[in-house]
PAKE-227397 format. One line per field, with one value per residue (C-alpha): residue number from 1; residue in three letters; x, y, z. Coordinates in steps of 0.25 Angstrom, whole numbers, m for minus. Example, Ala and Ser with C-alpha at 12.3 -4.5 7.8 and 13.67 -1.06 7.14 Angstrom:
BEGIN
i = 1, 2
aa = ALA, SER
x = 49, 55
y = m18, m4
z = 31, 29
end
This chain:
BEGIN
i = 1, 2, 3, 4, 5, 6, 7, 8, 9, 10, 11, 12, 13, 14, 15, 16, 17, 18, 19, 20, 21, 22, 23, 24, 25, 26, 27, 28, 29, 30, 31, 32, 33, 34, 35, 36, 37, 38, 39, 40, 41, 42, 43, 44, 45, 46, 47, 48, 49, 50, 51, 52, 53, 54, 55, 56, 57, 58, 59, 60, 61, 62, 63, 64, 65, 66, 67, 68, 69, 70, 71, 72, 73, 74, 75, 76, 77, 78, 79, 80, 81, 82, 83, 84, 85, 86, 87, 88, 89, 90, 91, 92, 93, 94, 95, 96, 97, 98, 99, 100, 101, 102, 103, 104, 105, 106, 107, 108, 109, 110, 111, 112, 113, 114, 115, 116, 117, 118, 119, 120, 121, 122, 123, 124, 125, 126, 127, 128, 129, 130, 131, 132, 133, 134, 135, 136, 137, 138, 139, 140, 141, 142, 143, 144, 145, 146, 147, 148, 149, 150, 151, 152, 153, 154, 155, 156, 157, 158, 159, 160, 161, 162, 163, 164, 165, 166, 167, 168, 169, 170, 171, 172, 173, 174, 175, 176, 177, 178, 179, 180, 181, 182, 183, 184, 185, 186, 187, 188, 189, 190, 191, 192, 193, 194, 195, 196, 197, 198, 199, 200, 201, 202, 203, 204, 205, 206, 207, 208, 209, 210, 211, 212, 213, 214, 215, 216, 217, 218, 219, 220, 221, 222, 223, 224, 225, 226, 227, 228, 229, 230, 231, 232, 233, 234, 235, 236, 237, 238, 239, 240, 241, 242, 243, 244, 245, 246, 247, 248, 249, 250, 251, 252, 253, 254, 255, 256, 257, 258, 259, 260, 261, 262, 263, 264, 265, 266, 267, 268, 269, 270, 271, 272, 273, 274, 275, 276, 277, 278, 279, 280, 281, 282, 283, 284, 285, 286, 287, 288, 289, 290, 291, 292, 293, 294, 295, 296, 297, 298, 299, 300, 301, 302, 303, 304, 305, 306, 307, 308, 309, 310, 311, 312, 313, 314, 315, 316, 317, 318, 319, 320, 321, 322, 323, 324, 325, 326, 327, 328, 329, 330, 331, 332, 333, 334, 335, 336, 337, 338, 339, 340, 341, 342, 343, 344, 345, 346, 347, 348, 349, 350, 351, 352, 353, 354, 355, 356, 357, 358, 359, 360, 361, 362, 363, 364, 365, 366, 367, 368, 369, 370, 371, 372, 373, 374, 375, 376, 377, 378, 379, 380, 381, 382, 383, 384, 385, 386, 387, 388, 389, 390, 391, 392, 393, 394, 395, 396, 397, 398, 399, 400, 401, 402, 403, 404, 405, 406, 407, 408, 409, 410, 411, 412, 413, 414, 415, 416, 417, 418, 419, 420, 421, 422, 423, 424, 425, 426, 427, 428, 429, 430, 431, 432, 433, 434, 435, 436, 437, 438
aa = MET, SER, ARG, VAL, TRP, GLY, ARG, ILE, LEU, VAL, ASP, LEU, ARG, ASN, PRO, LEU, PHE, ARG, GLN, GLY, TYR, ALA, LEU, MET, ALA, ASN, THR, VAL, ILE, THR, GLY, VAL, LEU, GLY, MET, GLY, TYR, TRP, LEU, LEU, ALA, ALA, HIS, TYR, TYR, SER, PRO, ASP, GLU, PHE, GLY, ARG, GLY, GLN, ALA, VAL, ILE, THR, ALA, MET, ARG, LEU, PHE, ALA, SER, LEU, VAL, ALA, LEU, GLY, PHE, VAL, GLY, ALA, LEU, ALA, ARG, TYR, LEU, PRO, VAL, ALA, GLY, ARG, ARG, THR, PRO, GLU, LEU, ILE, LEU, ARG, GLY, TYR, GLY, LEU, ALA, ALA, ALA, THR, GLY, GLY, VAL, ALA, ALA, VAL, GLY, PHE, LEU, LEU, THR, LEU, PRO, LEU, TRP, GLY, GLU, THR, TYR, SER, VAL, LEU, ALA, GLY, PHE, GLY, PRO, GLY, LEU, PHE, PHE, LEU, ALA, SER, VAL, VAL, VAL, TRP, ALA, VAL, PHE, THR, LEU, GLN, ASP, VAL, VAL, LEU, THR, GLY, LEU, ARG, ARG, ALA, PRO, PHE, VAL, PRO, LEU, ASN, ASN, LEU, ILE, PHE, GLY, LEU, VAL, LYS, MET, GLY, LEU, LEU, VAL, ALA, LEU, ALA, GLY, ALA, LEU, PRO, SER, GLY, GLY, ILE, PHE, VAL, SER, TRP, VAL, VAL, PRO, THR, ALA, LEU, ALA, LEU, ILE, PRO, ILE, ASN, PHE, LEU, ILE, PHE, GLY, VAL, VAL, VAL, PRO, ARG, HIS, THR, ARG, GLN, ALA, ASP, ALA, GLU, GLN, GLN, PRO, PRO, ARG, LEU, ARG, GLU, ILE, GLY, ARG, PHE, LEU, ALA, GLY, ASP, PHE, PRO, GLY, THR, LEU, SER, ILE, LEU, ALA, ILE, VAL, TYR, LEU, VAL, PRO, VAL, VAL, ILE, ALA, THR, GLN, VAL, GLY, GLU, ALA, THR, PHE, GLY, ARG, PHE, SER, MET, ALA, HIS, THR, LEU, ALA, SER, MET, ILE, GLU, LEU, LEU, ALA, MET, ASN, MET, ALA, VAL, SER, LEU, THR, VAL, GLU, GLY, SER, PHE, ASP, ARG, SER, GLN, LEU, ALA, GLU, ASN, CYS, ARG, ARG, ALA, LEU, ARG, ARG, ALA, PHE, MET, ILE, VAL, ILE, PRO, ILE, ILE, ALA, VAL, ALA, ILE, ALA, GLY, ALA, PRO, LEU, ILE, LEU, THR, VAL, PHE, GLY, PRO, ALA, PHE, ALA, ALA, GLU, GLY, THR, THR, LEU, LEU, ARG, LEU, MET, ALA, LEU, ALA, VAL, LEU, PRO, ARG, VAL, LEU, ILE, GLU, VAL, TYR, LEU, SER, ALA, LEU, ARG, SER, GLN, SER, LYS, ALA, ARG, THR, LEU, ALA, VAL, VAL, GLN, ILE, GLY, LEU, ALA, VAL, LEU, VAL, LEU, VAL, SER, THR, LEU, ALA, LEU, PHE, PRO, PHE, ALA, GLY, VAL, ASN, ALA, VAL, GLY, TYR, GLY, LEU, LEU, ALA, SER, GLU, LEU, LEU, VAL, ALA, LEU, LEU, ILE, PHE, GLY, ASN, LEU, ARG, LYS, ILE, LEU, GLY, PHE, GLY, ASP, THR, GLY, ARG, PRO, ALA, VAL, THR, GLN, GLY, SER, SER, GLY, THR, ALA
x = 141, 131, 142, 147, 133, 131, 144, 140, 126, 134, 143, 131, 127, 140, 140, 154, 152, 138, 143, 156, 148, 138, 150, 157, 143, 143, 157, 153, 140, 147, 158, 149, 140, 153, 158, 145, 145, 159, 156, 144, 152, 163, 152, 144, 155, 169, 182, 186, 172, 173, 187, 182, 170, 179, 188, 178, 171, 184, 187, 172, 174, 188, 183, 170, 178, 188, 180, 169, 179, 186, 172, 171, 179, 173, 159, 162, 169, 159, 145, 143, 145, 139, 126, 117, 128, 127, 120, 129, 141, 136, 132, 145, 152, 143, 145, 160, 163, 154, 160, 174, 172, 166, 177, 187, 179, 179, 194, 195, 186, 193, 206, 200, 211, 222, 215, 216, 208, 199, 192, 190, 176, 172, 176, 165, 154, 144, 153, 161, 148, 143, 157, 156, 142, 146, 158, 148, 138, 149, 154, 141, 139, 152, 149, 134, 139, 149, 137, 129, 141, 144, 129, 130, 121, 131, 121, 114, 127, 127, 112, 115, 127, 119, 108, 118, 127, 115, 110, 124, 125, 111, 114, 128, 122, 111, 121, 130, 123, 118, 131, 143, 153, 151, 140, 148, 150, 136, 131, 140, 136, 121, 117, 127, 119, 106, 110, 113, 98, 93, 106, 106, 91, 94, 106, 100, 85, 87, 101, 106, 94, 94, 109, 107, 96, 104, 117, 121, 115, 126, 137, 143, 144, 158, 161, 165, 179, 181, 176, 185, 197, 194, 193, 206, 213, 204, 202, 216, 218, 205, 208, 221, 214, 204, 217, 219, 204, 201, 213, 222, 212, 210, 225, 225, 214, 223, 234, 227, 217, 202, 201, 213, 207, 194, 201, 210, 198, 190, 201, 203, 188, 186, 198, 193, 180, 188, 195, 182, 178, 189, 185, 171, 173, 183, 172, 163, 174, 175, 160, 160, 172, 166, 153, 161, 176, 178, 176, 186, 197, 186, 179, 193, 196, 182, 183, 197, 192, 180, 187, 198, 188, 180, 191, 201, 192, 188, 203, 206, 195, 200, 214, 211, 200, 205, 206, 193, 186, 191, 189, 174, 177, 185, 199, 206, 201, 207, 221, 223, 216, 219, 232, 226, 214, 222, 232, 221, 213, 225, 227, 214, 220, 229, 218, 209, 219, 220, 205, 202, 214, 209, 194, 199, 207, 194, 186, 197, 197, 212, 212, 227, 231, 220, 226, 240, 236, 227, 236, 248, 240, 236, 250, 256, 245, 246, 261, 263, 252, 259, 273, 268, 259, 270, 274, 261, 250, 236, 241, 249, 237, 236, 251, 251, 238, 242, 256, 251, 240, 249, 259, 249, 242, 256, 258, 245, 244, 250, 240, 229, 232, 231, 218, 213, 217, 227, 238, 252, 245, 238, 224, 214, 215, 202, 196, 184, 171, 178, 173, 185, 176, 176
y = 213, 207, 199, 193, 189, 183, 175, 170, 165, 158, 152, 147, 138, 130, 121, 123, 138, 137, 128, 136, 149, 143, 139, 152, 159, 150, 154, 169, 167, 159, 169, 181, 174, 169, 183, 188, 176, 179, 194, 191, 181, 192, 202, 193, 184, 186, 185, 173, 166, 171, 164, 152, 150, 151, 140, 130, 132, 130, 117, 112, 114, 107, 94, 95, 96, 85, 76, 85, 93, 80, 77, 90, 86, 72, 76, 87, 77, 65, 70, 75, 61, 53, 50, 41, 40, 55, 54, 43, 52, 64, 56, 49, 63, 69, 57, 56, 71, 72, 59, 63, 77, 72, 63, 74, 84, 73, 72, 88, 88, 77, 85, 99, 104, 102, 112, 125, 134, 138, 125, 123, 128, 114, 107, 99, 89, 99, 108, 96, 89, 102, 104, 89, 91, 103, 96, 85, 96, 104, 92, 90, 105, 105, 94, 98, 110, 101, 91, 102, 107, 92, 91, 104, 111, 121, 133, 127, 129, 144, 144, 134, 142, 155, 150, 143, 156, 165, 155, 154, 169, 170, 160, 166, 179, 172, 163, 175, 178, 164, 157, 167, 155, 145, 153, 154, 139, 136, 146, 139, 125, 125, 131, 122, 110, 116, 118, 103, 99, 107, 106, 91, 90, 97, 88, 75, 79, 87, 88, 73, 67, 77, 74, 59, 60, 68, 59, 51, 37, 30, 37, 29, 36, 37, 25, 27, 22, 33, 44, 38, 38, 53, 56, 49, 59, 71, 70, 71, 84, 90, 87, 95, 107, 106, 108, 121, 126, 122, 116, 128, 137, 127, 127, 142, 142, 134, 144, 157, 163, 163, 177, 177, 164, 171, 182, 172, 163, 175, 178, 163, 161, 173, 168, 154, 159, 164, 151, 144, 152, 145, 131, 133, 133, 121, 113, 116, 112, 98, 96, 100, 92, 79, 82, 84, 82, 85, 100, 100, 109, 119, 119, 121, 133, 139, 137, 143, 156, 158, 155, 165, 175, 174, 173, 183, 195, 190, 187, 201, 207, 198, 202, 217, 218, 208, 218, 224, 211, 206, 219, 216, 206, 215, 222, 211, 201, 210, 212, 197, 191, 200, 194, 180, 183, 189, 177, 167, 175, 175, 160, 158, 161, 148, 140, 142, 135, 124, 122, 121, 111, 102, 102, 97, 86, 82, 82, 73, 64, 67, 65, 62, 75, 82, 77, 81, 96, 97, 91, 99, 112, 109, 105, 118, 127, 120, 120, 134, 139, 133, 137, 152, 153, 157, 168, 173, 169, 166, 172, 160, 153, 163, 162, 147, 146, 156, 150, 135, 137, 145, 134, 123, 131, 132, 117, 113, 123, 115, 103, 113, 119, 105, 103, 116, 111, 122, 119, 125, 137, 141, 139, 128, 115, 112, 100, 92, 98, 111, 124, 132, 143, 148
z = m231, m240, m248, m235, m230, m244, m243, m229, m235, m245, m235, m227, m238, m236, m224, m221, m219, m213, m202, m200, m199, m189, m180, m181, m178, m166, m162, m163, m155, m145, m144, m143, m132, m125, m124, m118, m109, m103, m103, m94, m86, m84, m79, m70, m64, m57, m64, m57, m60, m75, m76, m68, m77, m89, m84, m80, m93, m101, m93, m95, m110, m110, m104, m112, m125, m123, m132, m137, m145, m150, m156, m164, m175, m176, m175, m186, m195, m193, m190, m204, m209, m197, m203, m194, m184, m181, m168, m163, m166, m159, m146, m146, m147, m136, m126, m128, m126, m114, m107, m110, m106, m93, m90, m92, m83, m72, m73, m72, m60, m53, m55, m52, m42, m53, m62, m53, m45, m56, m58, m43, m45, m51, m38, m31, m37, m42, m50, m55, m60, m66, m73, m78, m84, m91, m98, m103, m108, m115, m122, m128, m131, m138, m148, m151, m159, m167, m169, m175, m184, m189, m193, m201, m190, m185, m186, m174, m166, m164, m161, m150, m144, m145, m136, m127, m126, m122, m112, m106, m104, m98, m88, m85, m80, m73, m64, m61, m48, m45, m48, m48, m47, m58, m65, m78, m79, m76, m86, m97, m94, m92, m106, m112, m106, m110, m125, m126, m127, m139, m147, m146, m148, m161, m165, m162, m165, m178, m184, m182, m188, m200, m202, m202, m212, m221, m220, m232, m230, m237, m229, m218, m205, m198, m190, m175, m178, m189, m179, m169, m178, m181, m166, m163, m171, m169, m154, m149, m158, m153, m139, m141, m147, m135, m126, m133, m132, m118, m111, m112, m105, m94, m92, m92, m82, m72, m74, m72, m62, m65, m69, m78, m85, m87, m95, m103, m106, m112, m122, m125, m127, m137, m145, m145, m151, m163, m164, m164, m177, m184, m179, m183, m198, m196, m189, m201, m210, m203, m205, m220, m223, m217, m226, m239, m238, m253, m249, m238, m245, m249, m236, m229, m237, m235, m220, m219, m227, m219, m206, m208, m214, m201, m190, m195, m192, m179, m175, m180, m171, m159, m160, m162, m152, m141, m130, m133, m134, m120, m113, m114, m103, m95, m96, m90, m101, m111, m104, m102, m115, m127, m131, m129, m138, m149, m149, m149, m160, m169, m167, m174, m188, m188, m181, m193, m201, m191, m189, m204, m205, m193, m199, m212, m206, m198, m211, m217, m204, m202, m187, m185, m192, m184, m171, m174, m178, m166, m155, m161, m160, m145, m141, m147, m140, m126, m126, m131, m121, m109, m113, m115, m103, m93, m102, m109, m99, m105, m118, m120, m125, m136, m140, m140, m148, m159, m160, m160, m170, m180, m180, m182, m193, m200, m199, m204, m215, m226, m224, m223, m237, m242, m236, m242, m255, m258, m268, m270, m277, m264, m272, m268, m276, m283, m277, m282, m277, m273, m278, m273, m267, m253
end
């Protein structure tokens, strides 16, 4: 045990692992508190309200993320080298994400009858306005974690989400009696809005000024045209991935009842948290690749080793213990969600390869290849899910995801080997500045 702890302490001296471990810790904290939150929601609210709350939160995150997630790659790529233009880049990201998400939310509210009975709770001026505000708030909330990561301050992210999660759980219980219909959504949004104030004070009052002072005075900040070219390639691909993460659950919500969606969403949420662990190390890889591209191959190899070392035991536990994990929420959750959780957990293995490859492409600003891989993956997942849904029900999401990610991982494997610097012998090629150690 002391040997493992010693290795972790050594890793923490490396910004790649320090950032990656902080984001993984954030995922674990968010996952544990999330399970606690939904356990309380299942206890204090009716099954229909539980499913309705899940559906509305999913829709809110979908529209808030339309541009916010598109900026994740760009901020991780360019904040490390933005210098004096750092505040401008952050504010532009916030503004565009909030404005675009708001416009999409308005379109959703104007076409509400087309989205099924589940979303009728948002009808009316008051509920609609609250939903619109929540989309704007969540867009900024999504990006502030990426900003901290891009500025090498990822350790603040789990602390922020720990406080946010605890406040959210307390408000959920407090509203159970006063607001039995809508209490889940309100308890999710209000703490999110409150969290924006201290975190952005930290970003603009402490972190950004320090980052600007430490920037290389001779280095030219990226021009807006350069960032725009990167976004032109990265954004369509990221939007496609967004369809996998948020649009698929929204589509499922229109096809099944509220109680069934609640049980589906719980399994889907737990599996998505495992997938986030793989993505966390990849985001850190993009940041470090932007700071020092000469270490990209070595950092990719390190990120792959650590990601697999961490996610494989978690995947094994999820597959073996899926029924017991879901039974905590109730026997119906285990009956309807076990297969989905197992399939999605297994799909994380090829996803690790895909995420490391995508992060390496971002570090190299290869936006066109980024778009091709991401759009291709999204199309495969959506088509296979829709094709399998009449036969497999909600489990079609798991089957479609696993098959699609396995296929894409096989297709990109040759190019990934080249990025990793592996030759025909299967050993890493020695590059200048690389120690060859993990």
